[in-house]
N, C-alpha and C positions, 0 to 999 in steps of 0.2 A: 896383332894378327900381322902376318907377312903375305904378301901376294907374289905370284911369279911375275918376272918381267915381260913386259908386252911382247917382246920377241921371242918368248918361249913358245913352242909348238905344243898343241895339246893332243894327248890321245884320251880314248875312253877306257874307263877301267870299271867294269860292273862289280858290284858288291851285294850280296845277299846275306851276309854275315856282318863280322865285327868291324869291318872297314866302313860301316855306316855310323858307328859310335864316335861322337865327337872327341872323346877323351884320346882313343887310338888315332883319329886323325891328326890330332895336336902332336901326339907323341911321335907318330911316324912321318908326318910331313911337315909339321911346324905351322899349319894353318889348317882351317877348316875347308873341306873341299866343296866346289861348286858342282851340282849336279842337278839332274831330272828323274823321275820315276819312270821305270821302263820295266820290261820283262824279258828275260833270256829264253830264247825259243829252242826247242828240242832238247831241254832237260826237265828233271824233275828235282826237288828237293828231298834229301834222304836224311832223316834222324841221324845223329851223331852215333847212338849204339849201334846202327847198321853197318856202318863203314869202319868202325874202329878208331874213329878221332875224336877228340874231345868237343869238336864243332860239327855243325850240320854242313852237308856238303850236297853238291849237286852231281847227278849221274845223267847220261844220256837217255832221252825217252822221246820216241817219235812223238810229235804233236804236243810236247810238254811245255809248260811254260812256269818260269821261276820268277816272282816279284822282287824287285829290288832298287837299287839306283845305280845310274850309269853317271860316273864322276869324270870332269875334266881334269886331267894330270899331265904333267910334263914327263920327259923322258928320265930325268933324273929323280921324279917321285915314283915312277915306275920301278926305278932301281931299289928304292927305300921300300917300296911295296913287296918287291922280291925277298928282300931281307926279312921282313916282316911275317910274310906267308910261307917261305919256303922252309922256316924253322919247324913248321907243323906238318911238313910233307908234301904241300901243295905245290903244284905246276902252274904256269900262266900259258894260258891257249887264248886263241881267237874263237869268237863265238858271234852269233846273230842275235839281234835284239829286235822285240817288236815294233820299234819305231823305224826300221829298216837299216838302221846303222850298224857297224862291226865294231865289236869291244874286245878288249882283254878281259879275260876271267880267270880266276884261281880255281881248280879242281885237284882234289885228292889223287895223288900220282897211283894209289892203289886202284884207280878204277879202270885202268888199262886204257885210259884215253891218248 
């Protein structure tokens, strides 16, 4: 297992879906990610059949909360995550977590976000 260099700066990347899977992390980043449980604020989880995507998605919802994981990733790993997520039509945006932290999260581009 590889780990980022000590000098790498970390950003937060919130996952409510496949990026929580260890096989996806190994294939995308070459390592298992370090993270903590958190909740995405002002969004709700929407079943895949509702958004026309093969995966569940989040959509804006006042006072909504979506459970998931906030992972520490490097800038290079964000680029790798972009390659993984954008092939399914997702875009990366910033959002707020219940812990008070700011994070990157992928949402379906068809949401109009």
